[in-house]
N, C-alpha and C positions, 0 to 999 in steps of 0.2 A: 814574484809568483809561484817557483818552482821549491821555493821554502815551504812555501802553503802546502803544495802535494806532498811533498816529505811527510810535512810534520803530521798530516793527517792521516797518512798511510801507517807512520809509525807508531801511529795513536790505537790504529787498529792491530796492529802486529805484536804490539807491547800487553794490550789486552788479551790476546791468545795466546801469549805465553806463559803471562801472570796466572791467566785463569786455569791451564790448562796443567802448571804445577801441581796447583791443589786437586786437579779433577785425577789426573793420571794416577797420581798414587789413590786415589778415592777409589779406584777401578782394581785396584790391586787387593781391598781389603775387603776381606768377606764380612758382610752387613752383620752375620747372624755374631761373629764373633768380638766385632769393634763399633757396634753401632755410633756411640758418641763419636769416636775418631772420623769415621764416615759422613755423617752427618757435618763435622767442623768444617771438614776439606771441602763435602759438597759446595754448603753454603758458604762460605769463605772465598769458595773460587768464582761464584755468582757474584758476588759484591764485588769482584773486581771492576769491572767496567765501570762503576758508579766510583767505585773508589780511586780512578786511574783518572778519571773525568776530574774528580776535585784535583786532583794534583797537579791536571793542566789548567784547568782555571787559575789555580794560587799561583802557577808560576809562569805561567804563556798567554792572559788575559790580563787588560788593566782595569780598573772599579768599575769603567763605563760599559764592559764586554759582560761582564761577571752580572752586573743589574739587567741588562739585558737577556743573558740567559737563563736568569731567574723568573724573570718575565715571561718569556716564555714558555714557563713550565706554571704557574700560575695564573696568569691574563686567563680569563674565560671568554672576553670579545674578543678574540684573536679568530676565534672559532664561529663562524656566521651560520643561522639558523641552521640552512638545507645540510650542513656537514655535519651538525647535531645529529639527527635523525640518520645518517651516512655512517656514523661512529656507531651508533647503538641499533639500528635496524638491519645495517646489511649480513653480518654472520647469524643472526638469529631467522634473515627470510631465505637465506642460501640454503642453512639446516635445514627447513623444514620443508623446500622446494625439492631438495635431493629425498628427502623421506619420503614425498610424494609420486617425485618420476621414479624411486626406488619400491615403491610398493604397486606401479603400475608395472613397470618391468619385470617384477618378481612372479606378477599376480600372486603376493602374500598374504596371507590372511590375517590380521591384525595391526596393532599398529609398528611400524619397525625401527621408532624411538623408544626408549626405556629411558624416564626420567626418575635416574637414580638415586641422585642427591633432594633434589625436587620432594620426592613421596616419600624417600626411605628414612631419609635425613634432614628433615626442611631444615629442623633447629638448627643445623650445621653451615647454612648458606652464607651467613653474614660473615664469621669466624674462615671460612671457606675463602672468602671474595677477600679478605683482608688479605690473608698468608698469598692469595695468587697477585696480589696488585705489587706486596711485599717484596715477594721473591718472584721474580721476573719482570712484569714490564716497566716498573716504576725503575731500577738501577741498568738494563738493558737499555731503555729508549731515552734514557737522559744519554747515556752514551752513543748508540745505534743514530736515533735522529737530532736529541737535541745539540749534540759534538760534530761526530759526524758529518751525517746528512748534511747540516748546517753550512759547515766548512767545504764538504767538497762538491755542492752547489756553486760554490762559487769560483771554483777553477775546471768545473766539469757538465756537462748537459744533466739532466732530469734522469733522461734515458741510460744511460751509461753510468751514473751516480747509484742510483735505483739496480741496476744489473750486478755492480762490481758490489754493495753491499748486500744483496740477497743470496750472494754465492758465500761470502765471506760469514753472513749470518748461520749457513747450512753447516761449515765447516768448523763454527765453535762450536755448535752444540755437540759433534760428533760424541768427546768422550762419555758426554751422560748416559750411553746406549751401555756401558760396562760397570756404570756403580748402581748397583743393588741399591732399592729403596726409590730411585728417579722413574719420573712419569715413564723415560727414555726406554730406560732401561725393562718395563712392561713391555714395550712394544716389540723388544727382541730385535738382537743385530740382523740384517738383511731378511727381515720377514718384509709382508706386504704393507705393512702397518708402519715398517720403519722407511721403507720408499715412499710413502703417502706421508708422511710427518715432513720428508726432504722434500719433496714435489710440492708442499704448499708454500714454502718460504720467497721462494722468487714473485708468485702475484701479490702475496701478501704484503712485499716489502713495495711494490707499484702501488697498490692502492695507501700504503701509508704514505708513500709520496707524494700521491694525488691529492690526501687529505691534505698533508703539511700544505702544502703549494697552496691551496685554498685556505689555507689559517694562517698565515701572514707568519710561514715556519713556527709555527704552535707544537711545543716538543706534549703537551696535555694530548693535545692530538692522538698523537702515536702511543702515545701510555695508556690512556681509554680506550682505544682500537683495541689494543693487544691485549690488555685485560679482558675484553669482551671477549676475542679468540681464544683465550686461556678459559676465560669464565664458564663462557658456553660449553666450551668442548669438555669439559669438566661435569658439567650439568646434565649432559646429553650423551648417553650410551649409543652410539651407532653402528650397525652392521658393516661390514665390508662394503658390501655392494652399495649402501648409503653413502659411504665416507668417500669410493671413486666417483660418484655422480660429484658429492661435494666439491672434492680437486676439481674437480673436470669444470665446475662450475665458476669457481675462486679464478684458472686463467681461462678464461671464457670472459668474466667482469675486466679483469688485468688488460685482454687483450680490446675489449670494446672500452676502456678509460683510455688506451693508449690511442686509439685510432678516433676515438671522438675530439679530442686535444690532444693532437698531433706535434704543432706547434708548438705546444710548452714542452713538450719531451725532449724534442730535437734543438731547442732552447739552446744556444751558445753563451758562458757566462761570462760575464762581462770581461774575465783575465783576456779571453779570444776577441773581443769587439775592440778593444783599441789600436 
C-alpha cells in the first residue's frame, strides 16, 4: 500500500515538473516577439497531465484497469439524474445569485453581469466551448480526478485527498500568470482577481469530489463540471464585487456539502480498515 501512495504522489510531482518545464520558458518569452513559440510551450505544457496519464496507464496498469479507466470517462449511466442537474446548474445558479446579491449590496443601477460572448459574439459560442473543453477540463480531469483522485481514495479519506488535490491544483497553475496571452496572465499576478482565482480551487475540488463519489468515480462528471466552470466564466463577465460574492458562495457550498455528508468525507479507505 505504501507503493500506491508513492506512485500517485510521484505521478503528481512528475506532472508538475513536466508542465513547468514548458510553462516557465514560455513565461520568459515575449509573446509579441515569438507568438508561435509561446503558444507551443503553453499548450504542450497543458497537455502534460493527459500525456503522463497515458504513459502511466500503458506501463503501470493491466488491460482490465485500462478498460475501467476508459469506462469511467465515457459511461453516462454512472451519473445519476440529480447529479446531472448539479453538474450543469450549480455554477450558473451561484453566478446569478451572486449577481443579485451584488446588485442589492451595492444598490447599483443596471445589470451587474455582461454577457460579452452571448450578446456580442454569439457565433463563437460553440467553437469557444470546444476550445475550452480540449484545452482545460479534458486533459486535466483525466489526470486529476480520472487517475489521481481515484488512486488517492484507495489510500486516504475523501477529505484529505480533496485538500491535497486542491492545493496541488493551485500550485500547478502558478506559471500561467507569467505567460502572455493566457487567461491567468490577464488577471495579473498578485491582483485581487489573482487571489480570487486561487481561492476557488479548494471549494471546486471538494464539489467535484462530492459529485465523483456519488457518480461511481465518474471521470466524465469531473470533466463536465470543470467545463461548466470555465465556460460560464468566459460567457459571463463579472464585476469584482460579484466575483467576491461568488467565491464566498462556492466556499459556503463546499462547507455545506461537507457538513451534510460528513461521514463520507471522513470515511477511512480500504487500506486502513484491514
